[in-house]
SEDREN-556413 format. One line per field, with one value per residue (C-alpha): x, y, z; residue in one letter; residue number from 1. Coordinates in steps of 0.1 Angstrom, whole numbers, always signed. Example, Ala and Ser with C-alpha at 12.3 -4.5 7.8 and 13.67 -1.06 7.14 Angstrom:
<nodes>
u (+123_+137)
v (-45_-11)
w (+78_+71)
resn (a_s)
resi (1_2)
</nodes>
This chain:
<nodes>
u (-2_+14_+9_+3_-3_-26_-15_-30_+6_+1_+20_+48_+39_+63_+43_+45_+59_+41_+57_+33_+44_+43_+65_+82_+101_+92_+115_+151_+177_+209_+209_+215_+181_+162_+130_+125_+87_+76_+42_+34_+1_-17_-58_-77_-89_-122_-133_-142_-160_-187_-187_-211_-209_-210_-231_-193_-189_-162_-167_-163_-162_-197_-207_-217_-224_-203_-185_-152_-116_-76_-66_-51_-18_+12_+46_+67_+104_+121_+155_+178_+165_+163_+126_+92_+56_+33_-5_-35_-70_-82_-111_-95_-79_-45_-22_-39_-28_-15_-30_-32_-57_-82_-106_-115_-146_-174_-161_-135_-105_-69_-40_-7_+25_+60_+94_+124_+149_+184_+204_+198_+222_+219_+212_+225_+199_+179_+151_+121_+109_+84_+119_+114_+95_+70_+61_+25_+3_-26_-53_-54_-87_-117_-143_-185_-188_-219_-216_-184_-162_-140_-101_-101_-75_-48_-15_+17_+33_+67_+68_+90_+123_+117_+109_+69_+48_+8_-14_-41_-72_-109_-142_-177_-193_-223_-252_-234_-234_-195_-170_-141_-100_-82_-53_-65_-28_+7_+31_+67_+88_+75_+35_+34_+6_+5_-21_-38_-53_-74_-67_-86_-68_-92_-81_-95_-87_-88_-87_-104_-79_-102_-138_-164_-203_-220_-190_-167_-131_-105_-87_-54_-25_-19_+20_+44_+18_-3_+30_+61_+77_+69_+69_+82_+96_+118_+111_+88_+68_+58_+34_+25_+3_-16_-45_-77_-101_-137_-165_-206_-229_-210_-186_-178_-134_-102_-87_-49_-51_-22_-23_-2_+15_+29_+44_+52_+90_+88_+67_+41_+14_+7_-20_-33_-44_-62_-42_-56_-79_-77_-98_-80_-99_-136_-146_-136_-149_-118_-89_-67_-43_-10_+5_+52_+74_+109_+132_+159_+126_+100_+76_+54_+39_+31_+1_-9_-46_-72_-99_-138_-172_-176_-162_-139_-127_-127_-116_-74_-49_-36_-8_-8_+13_+6_+15_+28_+49_+35_+25_+0_-38_-52_-84_-108_-108_-74_-76_-49_-21_-26_+7_-2_-21_-23_-39_-11_-28_-62_-70_-47_-51_-31_-35_-47_-48_-49_-75_-74_-89_-97_-83_-83_-56_-62_-51_-23_+7_+41_+66_+99_+130_+156_+194_+222_+230_+266_+257_+248_+207_+185_+160_+133_+139_+118_+118_+93_+79_+48_+25_-9_-24_-42_-81_-105_-141_-167_-185_-208_-243_-230_-195_-167_-153_-128_-97_-61_-34_-7_+11_+24_+54_+74_+102_+88_+111_+89_+93_+70_+65_+56_+73_+94_+91_+127_+117_+84_+54_+57_+33_+48_+27_+17_+29_+66_+92_+93_+54_+47_+29_+15_-16_-25_-47_-47_-10_+14_+43_+69_+106_+136_+170_+191_+228_+257_+286_+288_+268_+233_+206_+166_+136_+105_+87_+49_+35_+4_-9_-41_-74_-87_-83_-39_-36_-4_+8_+33_+30_+49_+74_+80_+112_+123_+152_+154_+190_+196_+225_+202_+173_+153_+137_+159_+137_+150_+128_+102_+108_+86_+83_+76_+48_+10_-10_-51_-61_-96_-117_-115_-119_-143_-166_-165_-167_-197_-212_-203_-188_-194_-170_-136_-103_-74_-45_-4_+24_+57_+89_+122_+147_+184_+199_+215_+239_+248_+291_+303_+339_+330_+345_+313_+305_+270_+241_+229_+261_+262_+226_+225_+189_+159_+121_+99_+60_+29_+9_-20_-34_-42_-12_-3_-14_-52_-61_-100_-119_-131_-103_-95_-59_-31_-5_+30_+63_+82_+116_+127_+167_+177_+212_+242_+278_+300_+322_+284_+279_+248_+222_+203_+179_+153_+143_+148_+151_+166_+202_+236_+249_+210_+212_+183_+164_+131_+152_+177_+194_+180_+187_+204_+172_+175_+164_+133_+137_+114_+84_+76_+60_+77_+75_+50_+40_+77_+87_+124_+145_+133_+104_+100_+90_+124_+121_+160_+176_+181_+221_+220_+205_+224_+256_+245_+239_+275_+289_+275_+281_+325_+325)
v (+3_+33_+67_+94_+133_+155_+193_+218_+239_+269_+267_+290_+309_+340_+366_+369_+395_+398_+421_+431_+417_+385_+357_+381_+373_+373_+393_+391_+372_+365_+332_+303_+280_+301_+290_+315_+322_+336_+351_+335_+346_+375_+373_+399_+427_+425_+383_+392_+364_+370_+383_+391_+422_+407_+431_+442_+452_+432_+416_+375_+353_+341_+305_+301_+274_+273_+301_+284_+305_+301_+268_+231_+243_+217_+226_+199_+206_+197_+169_+195_+214_+247_+249_+246_+246_+255_+252_+258_+259_+299_+320_+351_+370_+357_+380_+410_+442_+433_+427_+393_+394_+370_+356_+316_+307_+291_+305_+288_+268_+254_+284_+273_+289_+282_+293_+290_+285_+314_+327_+365_+386_+407_+383_+351_+337_+313_+328_+317_+338_+336_+324_+349_+321_+322_+355_+350_+323_+305_+291_+251_+240_+255_+231_+238_+216_+203_+224_+242_+210_+222_+215_+205_+189_+195_+179_+180_+146_+148_+124_+116_+113_+149_+165_+170_+176_+160_+182_+154_+170_+159_+175_+165_+179_+199_+174_+141_+127_+115_+133_+117_+124_+134_+146_+181_+189_+177_+207_+211_+235_+263_+256_+246_+222_+191_+172_+149_+114_+89_+52_+54_+78_+108_+139_+155_+184_+161_+126_+102_+81_+74_+66_+47_+45_+63_+71_+106_+99_+110_+115_+111_+124_+158_+164_+145_+143_+114_+98_+86_+79_+64_+28_+32_+64_+49_+58_+78_+58_+65_+47_+61_+44_+65_+65_+70_+71_+69_+76_+74_+55_+26_+2_+30_+18_+30_+22_+20_+30_+29_+54_+52_+80_+70_+101_+100_+111_+149_+146_+171_+145_+122_+92_+87_+50_+38_+2_-12_-6_-23_-20_-20_-8_-18_+9_+47_+77_+95_+73_+96_+70_+70_+48_+51_+30_+14_+31_+1_-23_-5_-38_-34_-3_-1_+17_+30_+41_+45_+27_+28_+40_+60_+97_+100_+61_+33_+2_+15_+16_-5_-14_-31_-40_-41_-60_-38_-57_-59_-97_-87_-82_-56_-36_-24_-48_-62_-81_-108_-80_-78_-95_-87_-64_-63_-39_-26_-7_-8_+3_+5_+15_+50_+55_+92_+114_+81_+65_+41_+51_+35_+51_+42_+47_+70_+95_+71_+82_+77_+85_+68_+67_+80_+71_+86_+80_+73_+113_+128_+126_+110_+83_+63_+30_+2_+12_+34_+63_+55_+80_+75_+100_+79_+92_+91_+102_+109_+138_+156_+168_+171_+187_+170_+156_+133_+144_+133_+126_+106_+92_+62_+58_+27_+22_-7_-22_-38_-62_-78_-106_-92_-61_-62_-38_-15_+7_-7_+6_+32_+59_+89_+118_+146_+166_+151_+175_+154_+166_+197_+223_+190_+186_+156_+165_+178_+176_+175_+150_+147_+136_+154_+151_+165_+170_+184_+173_+136_+131_+131_+114_+109_+118_+136_+169_+176_+210_+223_+256_+278_+259_+296_+317_+321_+357_+369_+329_+308_+277_+248_+232_+200_+181_+146_+127_+90_+74_+50_+30_+32_+25_+57_+86_+118_+153_+179_+208_+232_+255_+284_+282_+321_+315_+312_+283_+280_+248_+250_+277_+295_+259_+250_+282_+285_+250_+223_+221_+247_+243_+206_+196_+214_+212_+225_+207_+213_+198_+195_+183_+175_+192_+187_+221_+228_+257_+240_+239_+204_+219_+244_+271_+285_+323_+327_+314_+295_+278_+260_+241_+209_+197_+220_+213_+232_+235_+256_+267_+291_+315_+348_+373_+398_+433_+411_+421_+418_+391_+391_+388_+354_+336_+337_+316_+307_+287_+280_+270_+252_+240_+209_+196_+218_+216_+204_+238_+256_+268_+255_+269_+289_+306_+313_+277_+285_+316_+302_+301_+291_+318_+333_+319_+344_+330_+331_+317_+291_+276_+247_+211_+187_+168_+132_+104_+90_+53_+31_+8_+31_+65_+96_+117_+125_+164_+166_+201_+203_+231_+268_+292_+274_+241_+222_+227_+227_+244_+219_+226_+219_+184_+174_+181_+160_+133_+137_+134_+104_+90_+97_+84)
w (-4_-5_+20_+6_+26_+4_+9_-16_-35_-59_-91_-94_-130_-143_-160_-202_-213_-253_-275_-303_-340_-362_-348_-325_-296_-262_-235_-242_-216_-226_-195_-212_-207_-206_-227_-262_-273_-305_-312_-345_-346_-327_-321_-339_-322_-348_-339_-305_-282_-264_-228_-198_-175_-138_-106_-105_-134_-144_-179_-183_-207_-220_-228_-263_-286_-313_-313_-313_-310_-312_-310_-307_-321_-332_-348_-368_-380_-408_-405_-406_-378_-401_-413_-393_-404_-377_-377_-359_-358_-357_-359_-370_-395_-409_-417_-405_-414_-448_-483_-475_-446_-450_-427_-424_-443_-425_-394_-387_-404_-400_-405_-418_-410_-424_-401_-404_-374_-377_-348_-339_-344_-322_-295_-304_-290_-314_-335_-356_-387_-421_-445_-475_-498_-475_-460_-457_-439_-457_-445_-453_-452_-463_-450_-447_-418_-395_-365_-377_-374_-402_-389_-356_-339_-365_-364_-389_-395_-419_-449_-477_-462_-450_-476_-472_-445_-444_-425_-410_-391_-385_-402_-397_-429_-433_-436_-421_-385_-380_-375_-398_-397_-435_-449_-451_-476_-483_-487_-489_-464_-484_-482_-515_-517_-535_-559_-537_-548_-530_-533_-565_-582_-581_-574_-542_-518_-491_-485_-456_-434_-398_-404_-385_-389_-360_-345_-341_-354_-340_-306_-295_-269_-267_-266_-292_-316_-329_-345_-337_-366_-399_-398_-433_-455_-489_-524_-520_-500_-467_-439_-405_-378_-358_-326_-331_-304_-321_-297_-303_-309_-331_-321_-295_-301_-302_-331_-345_-381_-409_-434_-472_-490_-524_-542_-583_-592_-596_-557_-575_-568_-535_-536_-499_-490_-466_-454_-429_-387_-359_-330_-296_-269_-270_-241_-259_-239_-239_-246_-256_-271_-286_-309_-312_-334_-325_-351_-348_-354_-378_-380_-352_-329_-291_-283_-250_-237_-210_-212_-201_-211_-182_-172_-159_-170_-149_-167_-164_-183_-216_-231_-267_-300_-335_-363_-392_-414_-452_-449_-422_-429_-445_-451_-418_-388_-392_-363_-368_-367_-326_-314_-279_-255_-215_-187_-172_-145_-132_-95_-69_-28_-11_+22_+26_+54_+74_+57_+27_-7_-40_-72_-106_-132_-163_-182_-203_-219_-232_-247_-259_-248_-268_-279_-297_-331_-348_-366_-329_-335_-312_-322_-303_-288_-274_-247_-232_-196_-191_-174_-154_-135_-100_-100_-75_-81_-109_-125_-107_-123_-154_-148_-145_-114_-93_-79_-88_-58_-72_-108_-119_-139_-154_-180_-205_-229_-253_-286_-310_-282_-252_-229_-196_-167_-168_-140_-122_-121_-97_-75_-73_-48_-67_-36_-40_-50_-82_-87_-73_-89_-115_-115_-130_-157_-200_-195_-229_-228_-253_-251_-243_-241_-208_-198_-214_-238_-242_-207_-221_-205_-223_-203_-208_-207_-193_-207_-180_-190_-171_-168_-162_-191_-191_-194_-169_-169_-190_-193_-166_-180_-163_-167_-155_-169_-170_-156_-178_-155_-122_-135_-121_-128_-120_-112_-136_-123_-129_-155_-175_-211_-213_-236_-223_-230_-222_-220_-207_-211_-245_-258_-230_-235_-270_-284_-286_-256_-240_-206_-209_-234_-253_-239_-256_-270_-277_-299_-293_-315_-306_-320_-330_-334_-366_-350_-322_-322_-310_-311_-277_-298_-304_-284_-292_-267_-294_-301_-270_-272_-285_-278_-278_-272_-293_-282_-304_-280_-276_-249_-240_-245_-215_-237_-245_-215_-222_-219_-257_-268_-279_-275_-298_-312_-298_-304_-272_-281_-243_-245_-224_-236_-243_-248_-221_-217_-211_-174_-156_-170_-149_-173_-148_-144_-106_-87_-59_-72_-58_-26_-26_+9_+30_+58_+31_-2_+9_-14_-35_-20_-47_-68_-50_-78_-77_-62_-85_-66_-42_-28_-34_-9_+16_+18_+19_-7_+1_+7_-6_-14_-47_-32_-41_-77_-81_-112_-142_-141_-103_-113_-145_-123_-95_-123_-135_-98_-96_-127_-123_-89)
resn (m_n_m_l_k_t_t_i_f_a_s_a_l_a_g_l_a_a_l_p_g_t_a_s_a_q_g_a_s_n_e_l_g_m_a_d_s_f_m_i_s_p_a_s_l_t_d_r_a_p_v_r_t_g_n_d_g_v_e_r_l_r_m_t_d_e_e_h_t_n_e_q_a_s_v_k_f_s_p_d_g_r_r_a_m_y_v_h_m_r_t_s_v_i_n_e_g_t_g_r_e_a_p_p_t_d_r_v_q_c_a_l_s_a_l_e_l_s_v_d_a_g_t_g_r_l_k_v_a_r_p_a_a_a_q_y_d_i_w_a_t_n_n_n_g_n_e_y_r_n_c_h_k_p_e_l_v_v_i_d_n_g_k_h_v_a_l_l_a_n_y_q_a_n_g_t_n_d_t_k_r_y_v_m_g_v_y_d_w_d_m_n_r_v_t_l_k_n_g_n_g_q_v_q_n_i_v_t_i_e_a_k_n_n_d_d_c_s_m_h_q_s_g_a_g_e_v_g_l_p_y_y_d_q_g_g_v_t_k_i_a_a_w_g_g_c_n_g_n_g_n_d_d_g_w_l_f_a_t_g_f_e_f_n_a_a_g_t_e_v_t_v_k_r_l_f_d_i_s_l_a_q_r_e_e_r_s_r_g_s_c_t_i_d_a_a_d_k_s_y_a_v_c_t_w_t_e_g_n_t_q_p_q_h_e_g_t_w_i_a_a_v_d_l_s_d_g_g_q_n_g_p_n_a_d_g_r_l_l_w_k_d_r_l_s_y_k_t_t_l_q_v_n_g_e_d_r_e_y_y_s_m_r_a_q_h_m_r_l_m_a_k_q_a_d_g_s_f_l_p_t_n_e_l_i_f_q_a_t_l_n_r_g_n_n_q_d_d_r_k_g_g_r_s_d_a_m_e_m_a_v_i_k_t_s_r_t_g_y_t_f_t_m_p_l_s_v_i_n_l_a_s_p_m_l_l_g_t_d_g_t_h_l_s_g_a_p_a_i_f_g_k_g_d_q_l_m_p_g_f_i_q_v_q_g_s_q_t_g_g_l_q_q_d_a_d_v_r_t_i_g_y_d_t_v_a_k_t_m_v_n_l_g_q_h_s_a_r_a_p_y_d_r_h_l_y_s_n_y_l_g_n_n_p_g_n_q_g_r_n_f_a_g_c_d_l_v_k_n_p_f_f_d_a_t_g_a_g_t_t_q_a_s_k_v_q_f_f_t_a_c_a_l_t_g_k_a_s_e_h_v_e_s_s_i_k_p_s_a_f_l_s_i_i_p_t_a_f_s_a_n_a_p_d_p_q_g_g_y_n_d_n_v_p_g_d_n_t_p_d_n_p_a_p_e_e_p_e_p_f_v_p_g_s_a_a_g_g_c_s_t_g_g_g_s_a_g_g_l_a_a_l_g_l_g_l_a_a_l_l_r_r_r_r_k)
resi (1_2_3_4_5_6_7_8_9_10_11_12_13_14_15_16_17_18_19_20_21_22_23_24_25_26_27_28_29_30_31_32_33_34_35_36_37_38_39_40_41_42_43_44_45_46_47_48_49_50_51_52_53_54_55_56_57_58_59_60_61_62_63_64_65_66_67_68_69_70_71_72_73_74_75_76_77_78_79_80_81_82_83_84_85_86_87_88_89_90_91_92_93_94_95_96_97_98_99_100_101_102_103_104_105_106_107_108_109_110_111_112_113_114_115_116_117_118_119_120_121_122_123_124_125_126_127_128_129_130_131_132_133_134_135_136_137_138_139_140_141_142_143_144_145_146_147_148_149_150_151_152_153_154_155_156_157_158_159_160_161_162_163_164_165_166_167_168_169_170_171_172_173_174_175_176_177_178_179_180_181_182_183_184_185_186_187_188_189_190_191_192_193_194_195_196_197_198_199_200_201_202_203_204_205_206_207_208_209_210_211_212_213_214_215_216_217_218_219_220_221_222_223_224_225_226_227_228_229_230_231_232_233_234_235_236_237_238_239_240_241_242_243_244_245_246_247_248_249_250_251_252_253_254_255_256_257_258_259_260_261_262_263_264_265_266_267_268_269_270_271_272_273_274_275_276_277_278_279_280_281_282_283_284_285_286_287_288_289_290_291_292_293_294_295_296_297_298_299_300_301_302_303_304_305_306_307_308_309_310_311_312_313_314_315_316_317_318_319_320_321_322_323_324_325_326_327_328_329_330_331_332_333_334_335_336_337_338_339_340_341_342_343_344_345_346_347_348_349_350_351_352_353_354_355_356_357_358_359_360_361_362_363_364_365_366_367_368_369_370_371_372_373_374_375_376_377_378_379_380_381_382_383_384_385_386_387_388_389_390_391_392_393_394_395_396_397_398_399_400_401_402_403_404_405_406_407_408_409_410_411_412_413_414_415_416_417_418_419_420_421_422_423_424_425_426_427_428_429_430_431_432_433_434_435_436_437_438_439_440_441_442_443_444_445_446_447_448_449_450_451_452_453_454_455_456_457_458_459_460_461_462_463_464_465_466_467_468_469_470_471_472_473_474_475_476_477_478_479_480_481_482_483_484_485_486_487_488_489_490_491_492_493_494_495_496_497_498_499_500_501_502_503_504_505_506_507_508_509_510_511_512_513_514_515_516_517_518_519_520_521_522_523_524_525_526_527_528_529_530_531_532_533_534_535_536_537_538_539_540_541_542_543_544_545_546_547_548_549_550_551_552_553_554_555_556_557_558_559_560_561_562_563_564_565_566_567_568_569_570_571_572_573_574_575_576_577_578_579_580_581_582_583_584_585_586_587_588_589_590_591_592_593_594_595_596_597_598_599_600_601_602_603_604_605_606_607_608_609_610_611_612_613_614_615_616_617_618_619_620_621_622_623_624_625_626_627_628_629_630_631_632_633_634_635_636_637_638_639_640_641_642_643_644_645)
</nodes>
């Protein structure tokens, strides 16, 4: 039995110092390790959300069915790290104030932006801006949807050996009952669109890839995106595998869908084919699953999800492997491709304030552990970090309910024949130093790389936004490393994305079924910095950053204080790995820097690695007013000292 003592803590969030402009930097700092954020597309002052005025004279956002907002951003970088594509669902005009200004048709569509990474000549830091070949954003969709469901949950997938990017999104055509997932377009990095054909060779504007009768497709994990790595990508042919939760009155299942892209020799046309699908979760409600691929063995995918027909779901968290080989069954309901399936966690009894209480495992997420390759890049391995939240309670009066007091974490090694625990499934108190300030809901997870020089370790980040609008709040970034020698998790602290992320309020109040359903999503991408100087001779801040995680976020800009102004689109670049000769990164990771030893602001304790198989912590928060959230540099230094002994 695990013992917890619950305590409520407030997250330490820094205020946003937003600057106007397109792809403009948010603030300025030369501190190594601090995130840099850029406003990609500001909200329009003419696209206002309905508000109500209270007895106190304050205007507040009003719940409005089908109003929609600017949300659900995703980003993907090119293989060389120099270019990126950014997409988000949008109701505001694009290119405002220019000759290319344009509103969306039918209220809401997906806006696409091309970005270029460079080094700022003045500050020496990484920056993003529109490339010369694609200065203006475009509307990537022109759909006419039932309830304005024109382009929801967009994701970008890099295909064709990095030459092209596919935009995938959900759409419910007007006059129909089911939401389906489509390829909305395929582009080069300058946003030049490739001609789309369906599996019958017919030219179409969009091509269906995920559809089930009487079910809305599809839902999946927020953060790293729905596809880990294409499982086939040669000779102009790319095959991808993706989770799709399809919820409704039909099968009501969670699926793996496989899709193929076949380019012509000139790369000007692409044929999109539905290859096969397989039902994995037979009790789908909010499974939010994810399927990823091992780079060394792409013949199978591993998927994790939460199962149950209730809200919250009460059938536990699951894992399965699916055969992706060419010789397997094709078409719908390809059940013969299932290699194995198991429930990872179901019910757990925790002792809270002296009482035994039963919790359900839910909100499953997984991120692949990354391993260094000969060229210095990192690719996903056959091990994954699994995380789930332990939740107790139910929805009350048609409102979301329950509470979360702890998380489960494990490292799982997979193969075509089964799985084993490298680090056993372990309970971690949300009041422990490792998770202090994390609330366990609507998190966006992504793989990450931490360290200096050759002393690098894999791990993951969790991005946590604001539940109440995000104004004057930066998103939290929780960084957790995995020591592959000691087989333990290492707390690397809680940091600021230096950009806002409204994970709930505007999407909940302005979507369909306002106040009852609706959440925002974020998209993150792990990037090897093309401007890193491995010799150590570089003097710019950018030259000392080996790897960074880029996160696409939507939230309230600090200058947009009125509730009627919708969220803006941002990109946060979060450095996590550095050169061997780089100073320990402070970068605002923790205000309690060494030597700042006042009675109210003591020096932080070095983070201790989490011991697997036990609860982490009780109510201890460690030293410092920031609740024991030690600087990334201190955590890395401690890890390196242990390894050198």
